[in-house]
N, C-alpha and C positions, 0 to 999 in steps of 0.2 A: 623393897623399893621405897624410896623416900617420897614424901608428899610432892616435892618438886618434880621428881621423875614421873609420878602419877599424873600430875597436871600437864606435863609436857606430852606424855603419851595420849592423854585425853584430848588435848588441843590438836594433836596430829591426826587422831582418828576422826575428830569432828571436821577437820579441814578436808578429809578425804571425800565426805559427802558433798561439801561445798565445791570441790573440784569436779566431781561427777555431775552434779546438778548444774554447775556453771556452763557445761557443754550443751545442755538441753533445755533448761528452764526458759531462757530468753526466746528460743525458737517456739516453745510451747505457748508462752505468754503472748507472743506476737500473733500466733494462730488464734488464740482465744480472743484477743482484742478484735481481730477481723470478724470472728463469729459474732461477738457481742454487737458489733456495728452493723450487722446484716441479718439480724434475727427476722425470721419470716413474718411478713405483715399479717398473716392469718392467725398468728398466736395472739390471744387476748392480751392487751397491754399490761395489765397488772400481773398476769401469770408470767409473762416474759420478764418483767421487773423482778419478781420473786426468784425465778430461776437464775437470772444473771447476778442477783445480789449475792447469792451463795457461791456461784462459780467465780466471781471476782474477789472473793474474800481472801484469796491467797493461800497460805500454807506452804509446806515444803515441796509440794508436788511430787512426793516420793513415787507414787504409782505411775504417773505418766513418764517420769524420768526413767524408771526401770524399764518401761515398755520401749522407749526410744533407744536407751542404751543397749538393750539386748537385741533389738531389731538391727541396730548398726553392726553389732558383733556377729550377726547372722547374715550379713551381706546386704542389708537394706538401708538405703539412704534415709536418715532420720526424718527428712522432710516428707518422704512418702509414707512414713508410719504415723504421721501426726493424727489422722482421723482415728486410728486405733487408740492412741494415747488419750485423745479427747474423749472417746467413748468410755475408757477406763475412769477418767476423772468425772464424767457425768454420773457414773454409778457410785463412785466414792462420795461425791457431793450429795447425791440423793440420800445415801445412807446417813450422812451427818445431819441433814435436815430432819429426817425421821427420828434419828437417835435423840435429838434434842427436844422432841415434842413432850408435852406433859404426860402422855400415856407411856412414854419410855423413860428417859433420864431426867426430863423436866428441867432443862438447863436454859438459862437466859443469856449465855455468853459462849461464843465460839469464834476461834481464830481472832480473838482480840476485839470483837464487836458484838452487838446484840444478835441473838440467834434469829433465824428466818421467821419463826412463828411469832416472836415478840414484835417484829416489824410489820408483818403482813397478815397475822392471824393464823390460828391453827388450821383452818380449812384450806386456805390458799397454800400454806406451807406444805401440807400433806399432798395436795395436788401437784405442786412444783416438784416435790421429790418423785412422785409417780411419773411425771412428764419427763424428767431428766433420765430416769431409769429406762423408760420405754424408748425414748429418743436415741439413746446410746447405740442400740443395735442397728437401727436404720441409718444412723449417721455413718457408722463404719462401713456397712454393706453398700451404701450408695456412693461413697467417695473413694474407697481404697482401689477398686478395679480401675477407675479412671486415672489413677496414678501409676498404673502398670503392675499392680499386685495381682497375680493369678486368682481367679475366682475360687478355686478349691482351697487355696491357703486362707483367703479371706473368710470363707465359711467355717473353716476349722478354728480360726482365731476367735471369731465372734461366738461360736458355739462354746468355746472354753469360757469366755466372759459371761455368757448366759448361764452356764451351769454354776459358775462361781457366785453368781448373784442370786440364784434362786433357792428353792427349798432344800437342796442338799448342800448349799453353800451359805452365803451371807444371811439370807432370810431364815434358813434353818438354824443357824447359829444364834441369831437374835431371839428366836423362839426359845431355844434352850437357855439363853441368858435371862430372859424376862418372865417366862411362864413357869411358875413354881411346880405345876403338875407334870412338866416335861423334864424335870431335873432329877438327878440321882445323888444319893448321899456319898457316893464314892469320891475320894479325894482327887483321883485323876480325871474325873468328869470335866474338870476345868480345861483339860487338854482338848476334849471333844468340842467344847464351846469355842475355844480359841482357834482351832483348826477350821471350823466352819465360818465363824463370825469375822475373823480377821485374816488368817493365813490364806484362805481360799482366794480372796481378791488380790492380795499381794502376789500370790503364786500365778494367778491369771494375768496380772500385769506383766510378769516375766514371760510366761508362756505365750501370750498373745503376740508379743513382740517377736519371740523366737519363731513362731509358726508362720510369720510372714515370709521368712526365708526358707531356703531349701537346705535343710539340715537332716542328718541321720537321727534315728531314734535314740541312739546312745547319747548324743548331745542333748536332745530334748529331755532325756531322763535327768541329766545333770542339772539342767535349768529347773526341772520340776522339783528336785530335791532342794536346790538352792532356795527357790521361792517358798517352799513349805517351811523350812527351818528359819529363814529370814522372817517370815510372817509370824511364827511362834515367838521368836526373839522380840519382835516388835511389840506383840501383845503383852508379853511378860514385863517388858520395860514400861509399857503404858500403865500397867497395874502398879508398878513400883512408883512411877511418877505421880499417880493419883494420891499416893500417901505422902510423898516427899516434896512434891513440887508446889509452886505458888500459882495463883491465877495469872500473874504477869508472865511467868515462864511457860505455862501450858497453853495460854490463850483460851482457857475454859475453866470452869469451877472445879477446884480440887476436892478430894475426899467425898466425891459423890458415891463411889462404890460402897464405901463403909456406911454412909448414911442410909443407903438403900439395901444394906445387908446382902450385897451381891457376892457370888462366888468368884474369887479372883485368885491369881497365883500367890498373892500376898496373904490373903485370908486362909488359903489352903495349906501353904507351906511356910509362911513367915517371910519376913523381909530378906534376911540373909540367904535363905535357901532359894528364894525367888531370884536373887541376883546371881547365884551360882547357876541356876537353870537357864537364865538368859545368856550367860556366857557359854554354856554347853550348846545351846541352840545356835548361837553365833558361830561357834567352832564347826558345827556340822554344816552350816551354810558355806563357810569358808572351804571346808574339805570338798564339798560337792563342786564348787566352781573352780577350785584349783586344778581339778582334772582337765578342765578346758584351757586354763591359763596358768600353767605351772611356774611361769616366770613372774607372775603377779598381774593384777588388774584392779582398777578402781572398784569393780563389783565386789572383790574380796575385801577391800578396805571399807566398803559401805557397811558390811556386816559388823565390823568392829565399831564403826562410828555410831551405829544404832544402839549398841549395848552401852557405849560410853555415856549415853544420855541418862542412864539410870544408875551410874556408879557414883 
């Protein structure tokens, strides 16, 4: 394949995510703007500012887009799934605030602007992350039933999000990533970190949207597998970009993993092998979702578009 062919394919795959997100990001951002304009009066002012500072920072909104897109494919109006998508973004934003703290990655730059703790201080940034994480569950539980989503489905969806965020999910993965005494010298230990730290929340974004609908277990399994492999592909590409990307491209400081001697797919397998692994995980995600959409779907194209980021 020529360079021109590769560029055309890459642009096509990247436009797939733009097409998918274009259907949902506007709806999500409108909901977020309404939320930011009506934050409860009983939240301390500076804490509210810190929380909203990071929520408003933008980003691709991959996780809420996945939640809304899958909910719609499972028979739910995306407008009715917005509280679930917002809860997912609360969790993700909290994780970024905490990830940037000096005790973690010690980064001063996120999504193209100063990190939360560099603006509001470490203490308030830590509290803002905690507040967003705990707020997420009540936000979904209190709003989804009023939009007509049955209580049992709401509880299942929120439980999935809770599990993905906690000690067996994202928090557990962060411990494996940062605590030297929790780590193993085995090369494939990097998969255990990625599954918990990154894939768990991406999978929960998919599953929480699916669980709002009335779908059979076989369909749910397809979405489970899709979210798992998509999340792994995303983390592998993120590791690649930390080596190959610039601050302008990433919106954060590159080469932090190498500087902190972190175990990544690149450090474990090398750059070329990591690229092959990202393609393999993408293909697994595609196969999982093709069972539901044999004639094609933007969710299939999304898996390709994520991998093209690191090629």
